[in-house]
N, C-alpha and C positions, 0 to 999 in steps of 0.2 A: 929739449927739442923745440925748435922754433914753431910759431903758430902756422907758418906757411907749410913747413914739412908735415906738421900734424894734419893739416887740411888735405895735403896730397895723399898721405897715408890712408885717410878716411875714404878718399875717392877710390884709391886702389883696392881697399878692403871691400867696399861695396861692389866695385866692378868685378872683383874676383869671385864674390859670392854669386852674383847673378850671371857673371861670365861663365862660371861652372854650370849653372842651371841652363844657360843658353846652349852651351856645348852639348850637354845631355839632350836638350830638346832638339838640337840640330841632328844628332845621331838618330833620334826617334823620327824626325822629319825626313831624314835621308831614307830610312827604311820604308816609311809610309809612301813617300814620293816615288821611290823605286817601284814599289808594288803597284801603285796607282798608274804610273807610266806604262808598266808592262801589261797590267790587267785591263786598263781602260783606254790607254793611248792618249794622244794629244786632244782628240775630240772629247773624251771623257773628262780630261782636266779642264777643258773649255766649259763644259756644262757645269761642273762643280764650281768653277770660278764665277760664272754668271749667277748661279743660285746664291753663292756666298755674298757677292757684292750687292745683289739686289736686296737681300735681307739686311745687309749692313746699312743700306741707305735708310730703311725704316728705323733701324736701331739708332742711327745718328740723329734722325728727326725727333724721336720720342724719348731719348735718354736725358735731354736737357743738360748735357755736360756734367752730370753729377759725379762721374768718376774723377774728373779733374778738380772741380770746385770743392768737393767734400774732402779730398786729400789735403788741400790747403787749410781748410778750417780745422780738421782733426789734428793735423800736424802742429798748427798754432796752439791749440788747447793742450796738446801733449807736451809741447816745448815749455809752456807756462806752468805745467804740472797742476793744471786746474781740472781735477777729476770730475767735478760736477758739470763743468762746461763740456768736457770731453764726452761723457756719457749722454748728455743731452743731444750733442751733435750726432752721435751714433744712433740715438733713438729716432731722430728726425730722418736721417739717411735711410735707416731700415724701413721706415714707412714709405718714404718717397719712391724707393726702388720698386716696391710692390705696385704702386700706382703707375709709374712709367713703364714697367714691364708689361702690365695688363694693357696699357694703351698701345704699346707696340704690337702686342699679339692681336688685338682687335683690328688695328690698321691693316695688318698683313692678311687676316682672314677676309676682311671686306674687299680689299684690293687684289686678292689673289688672281682672279681672271685677267685683270688689266696688267698685273705684273708679268704674268705668263705671256700675254700677247706682246707687250712692249719689249720684253727681254728676248724671247725666242721667236717672235712673229708667229705664235701659235698658242692656242689655248690648252695644248697638251700637257703643260706643266702646272696647271691650276692646282691639282691635288698636291703636287710637290710643295707649293707655297703654303697651302692650307696646313699640311703637316709641319712645315718648318716654322709656322707662326709661334709654336711653343718655345722655340729656341730664343725668341725675343724676350720672353718672360724669364727663362732660366738664365740667360746671359746677363740680364739686368740685376738679378739677385746675386749672381756671382760678382758682378762689378761692385756692389755695395760691400761685400765681404773683403774683396781685394783692397778697396779704398781704406777700410779700417786698418787692415794689416800694414799697408804702406804708410798711412798717416801716423801710426803709432811706432813706426820704425821696426816692426817685427819682421825684418827682412829674411831671416832664416826660415821662419814658418811659411812666409809667402813663397820662398824658393822651393821648399819641400812640396808645397801645394802644386806649384807649376810642374815640377818634375813628375810627381805621382800621376797628375792628370794626363800628362803626355804619354806616360808609359801605359797606363790602364786603357786609355783611349785607343792606343795602337793595338793592344792585345785584343780588344773587343771588336774593333772595326775592320781589321784586315780580313777576317773570315767573311764579312759581308761583301767586300769587293771580290773576293775569290769565288764565292758561290753565286752571287747575284749580279756581278758586273755593274753596269750602269744603274741597275735597280737598287744597289746598295748605297748609293751616294746620299740620299735623303735620310735613311735610317742611321747612317754613320754620323751625319751632322747632328742629329738629335741626340744620339748616344754620347758624343763628345761633349755637348752642352750639359747634359745631365751628369755625366761623370765629373766634369770640372766643378760643378756646383756642389756636389756631395763632398768632394775632397776639400774644397775651399772652406765649406761649412765646418768640417772637422777641425781644421787648424784655427779657424776663427773662434770656435768654441773654447780653445785653449786660453783665450784672453780672459775667460771667466767674467765677462762684462755683464752687468745687470742694469741695462738702460731703463730709465723711468718710462712708465706707460703714459702715452700721450694720445689724445683723441685725434680723429681725422681732421677736425677743424683746426686744432692747435698745430697739427703737422703742416697744414697748408699755410697757416698764418706765419709760423716760424720758418717754413721752407720757402716762403715767397721770395725773399731776397736771393736765396741760393738758386731757385728756379729762374729768377729774372736774370741773374748774372750768367747762369749756365745756359740760358737760351741762346746767347750769341755763340757760345762754344758749340752748342748743339747744331746751330746753323753752319758753323765753320766745318764741323765734322760731316754734316750733310753735303756741303759743297765739295769737300775732298772726295767723299765716297761717290757722290753723283758724277763728278768729273771723271773719276776712274771708270765708273759704269758707262758713261758716254763714250769713252775711248774704246772700251770693250765692244760696245754696240757698233761703233764706227768700223772697228776691225772686222767684226762679224759681217757687216754689210759690204765693206770694201773687199775683204778677203773671205775668210770662212771660219768655221768653228776651230779648225786645226790651228789657224793663226792665233786665235784667242788662247788656245792651250799653250802655244809657244810663248805668248806674252805673259800668261800667268806663271808658267814655269820659270821664265827668265827673271821676273821680278820677285818671285818667291826666293830666289837665291839672294837678291839684294836685301829683301825685307827680313828673311829668316836667318840666313847664314852670315852675310856681311853685317846685317842689322843687329848682330849680337852686341855690338858696342853701344848702339843707341838704347836697346832694351835694357841692357845691364846697368847703364849709367842713369837713365831717366828715373829709375826707381828711387835712387838716392838724391840725384841732382835737383829735382823739382822741389821737394820739401826743404832741402838744405838751402837752396837759393831763396825760397820764400821767407825763410827765417831771417835773412840779412838784407832783403831787397830794399829796405828803406835807408840803408847805410850805403851811400854811393861807392865809397872806396872799397868796402867789403864785397858788395855784389859784383863789382867789376873784377875784383880779384878772383872770386869764385868762378865766374864765367871763363876767365882766361885759364885758370888752373884746370877746369874741366875740359876745356878745349885742347890744352896741351896733352892731357892724358888720352883723349879721343884720337888725336892725330898720331900719337906715339903707337897706339895699338892698331889703328886703321892702316897706317902706311904699309907695313909688311904684308898684312892680310890682303889688301887691294892689289898690291904688286904680284902676289902669288896667284890671285884669281886671274889677273890679266895674262900672265905667262902660261898658266896651266889650266885655262878655262875649258879646253876640249876634254881633258882628262876628268875634270870636275863634273862636267855635264854627263859624261858616260857613267861615272860612278853614282851620281845623284839621280839620273834619269835613265837614258839609254841613247844609243847612237841616233835614234830618230829625232832627238832634240838638238843635234849639232847645229842646225840653222840659227840658233839663238846665240852662238858664240861671239860673233862680232858685236851684236847688240849689248851683250854682257860686258865686253871689254870697254866699250864706250861708257856704259853706265857706271863702271867702277871708277872712272875718272870723275864722273859727276858726283859720286858719293863724297868726295872731299868738300865740294861746295855745299852739299846737303848737310854735312856735319857742322860746318860753320854757321849756316843759317838756322839749323836746328837749335843750337845754343842760344841764339837770339830770340827765337820764338818763345822759349821758356822765360826770358826776361819780361816780355810783354805779359805773359800769363801770370807770372809772380807779382807783377805790379797791379794785377787785377784789372788791366785795361782790355776788357773783353771786346769792347766795340772796336778798338784799334786792331786787335787781333783778328776780328771778323773781317774787317775791310782788307787787311793784309792778305788773309787767306783767300778771300774772294778774288782780288786782283790777280794773285799768283796763280790760282787754279784756272782762271780764265785764259791767261796766256800760256800756261803749261798744257792745257787741253788743246788749244789751237796748235801749239807746236807739235804735240804728239800726233794729232790728226794729219797735219802737213807732212811730218816726218814719215809716217807710215804710208801716206798716199804717194809720195815721190820716191822714197827709198826702202819701203817695206820694213821689215823687222830692224834692219840696221838703222833706219831713220829714227826709230824709237829710242835707240841708244844716244844718238846725236841730240835729239830733242831733250833728253834727260839732262845732258851737260848744259845746254844753252838755258834750259828752264831754271836750273838751280844756280847758275851764274847770275841770272836776272833777279832771282829771289834773294840771293845773298846781298846783292847791291841794294835791293829794296829794304831789307831788314836792317842793314847797316845805316841807311839814311833815317829810318824810323827810330831806331834805338838811340842813335846819336842826337837826333833832334829833340825827342821827348824825355830821354833819361840821361843824356850825356855819356853814353857808353862808347868805348873804343877798344879794339884789340891791342894788346901790348906787343912790343917788338919781338919777344920770344915766340909768341904764338904765330906771328906773321912769318918768322924765319922757319919754324918747323913746318908750317903749312906749305910754303913754296918749295922747300927742299923735298918733302915727301911727295908732293904733286909732280915735281920735276922727275924724280926717280920713277914713279909710276908711269908718267908720260913717255919716258924713254923706253920703258917696258912695252908700252903699247906700240911704239914705233918699231921696235925689234920684231914684234909678232905680226905686224901688218905689212911692213915693206920688204922683209927678208923672205925669200922663197926657200932658202935652206933651213928646214925645220930644226935640224940638229944645232946649227949655229944659233938659231933663235932661242932655243932652250938653254944653251950655254950662256949666252949674253943675258937672258932673262934671269937665270939663276944667280949670276953675278950681281945683278941689280937687286934681287931679293936679299942677298947677303948685305949689300950696302944699306938698304932700307932697314933691315933688322939691326945692323950694327949701330946705325944712327939712333934708332929707337932705344936700344940698350944704353947707349951713351947718355941719352936724355933722362932715362929712368934712373940711372946711377947718380946723375946730378941732383935729381929731386929727392931720392930716398936713401942713397948710399947703400947699394946692394951688398957690398962687402960687410958693412956693419950689421946689417940684418941677418946675413948668413952666420956671422960670428955669434950673434945673440941666440939664434935658433940652435946652433951647435952647442952653445953653453948650456941652454935649457935641457937639451937631451942628456948631457953629461950629469 
C-alpha cells in the first residue's frame, strides 16, 4: 500500500469514527431542537442562544486557548513515546484548567448584572448568569479531559464520551423544557455541562494515567509558555464569540428576539448538521498535521489530502441541503422556521469556501504562529461582522446568507495569501478541480430552487444534481482507496 493511500485511509477511518458520532449527535440534536422549537418557539431559542453566546465569550477570554495548545503538546509527547514528558504535560494541564475554570466562574459572577443588561437590555437575567457561572468551571475541566484523549489519539473513547453525553443530556433536559418552558433553559444548560464532565472523566480514567504531583508555583512556571502562547488563541476565540454576540445584539435591536431565534436555528444547521465534516476531521487532522508541520512537502500533502476528503463528503451533503432545505427545516424544527430557508441555501454555498479556509487555519496553528493567527482572525471577524450587520439591515435573514458567502470568500483569499507568503503553501490541481466541480453542481442546485417557480420541476432537477454530486464523490473515493478491493477484503475476512 502506498504512503499516500495509507494516509487517505487514515483520514477516512478517523472521519468515519467521528462522522458516526456526529450522525448520532445530529439525531439527538434533531430531537432536542424539535422539542425546543415546539415548546419554546423562536423567542425561546433566541434567549437560549444569547445566554450561551454570552457565557461563551467569558469562556473564550479565560480559557487561554488551553484546549488547542495542550493537544499539540500532548500529541507531540505521545508521538515521541516519551511517557515522562506526556504525564508531566497532563499534570500541568490538569492544574491549569482548575485555575482557568475558577477564573471564568468568578468573572461571570462579578459581571452578571452587566451581562444581563448588555445582552437583554434588562437586569432580569442577572440570576440566570449567576447560576450559569458554574458551567464555566465544568466546561474547562471537561476541556482538559478531552484534550488528553485527543492528544493521545484515543479517538474511540472520545467518541463514546461525546455520544453518551449527548444521549444522557437529552434524556435529562427534555422534561425541564416540557414542565418549565423558558424556566428550564438555565437548569438544562447546567445539567448538560455536568453530565458531559462526568462521562468524559469516566473515559479519561481508562487511560490509567498517574501524573506527577506538582505545586501551584511549578504549574504556573511550567505552564507560563503554554498560557502565553494560548493567550492569543484565547483572544482569537474571544473575538469570534464576541463578533457573533454583536451580530445577535444587532439583530435583536434592529429586528427582535424571534429574528435571533431564526438566526440561531439557521446556523445551528450549518454548525451541527453540515459541520459534521469539520468536527469529524478536526479531531484527527490537527494532531496529524502538527506531527509533520516542519516538513514542507509532507504538510502540504496532508492539507490537500484532507481537503479532498472534505469536499468529497461535503459536495453531496450541501447539494441535498440546498434542494430539500424546506423539508429539512420542517423535520428539524417546524413550519414556523421556514423564513430561514433562503438564508440556509446561500450559507450552504459559503460552506465550500469555509472548508478551504478552515484547512489553512490549522496550518497556522500547527506552525505555532499564534500571533499571525490572532491578526488573521481579528481582521476576518471585523469584516464578517460588518457584512452580517449590513446584510441583515438591508435584506433581513436572506442577507445573512449572502454575507456568509462573501465573508468566507474574502477569508479564503486572506488565508491563501498568508499561508503562501509565510509557509509556501499552495493547493494542488486535484483539490482545485474537486472544489470547483462540487461548487458548480451546488450552485446549479441553488439556481434551480431560486429561479424556477415550478416546485416539482425544481425537485426533479435538484435530485439529478444530487446524483451527479454523489457520483463524482464516489468516483474520487474509488480513485483514492479502491472501493472494490476494500469490499473484497471485507468479504474475504467474513468467510
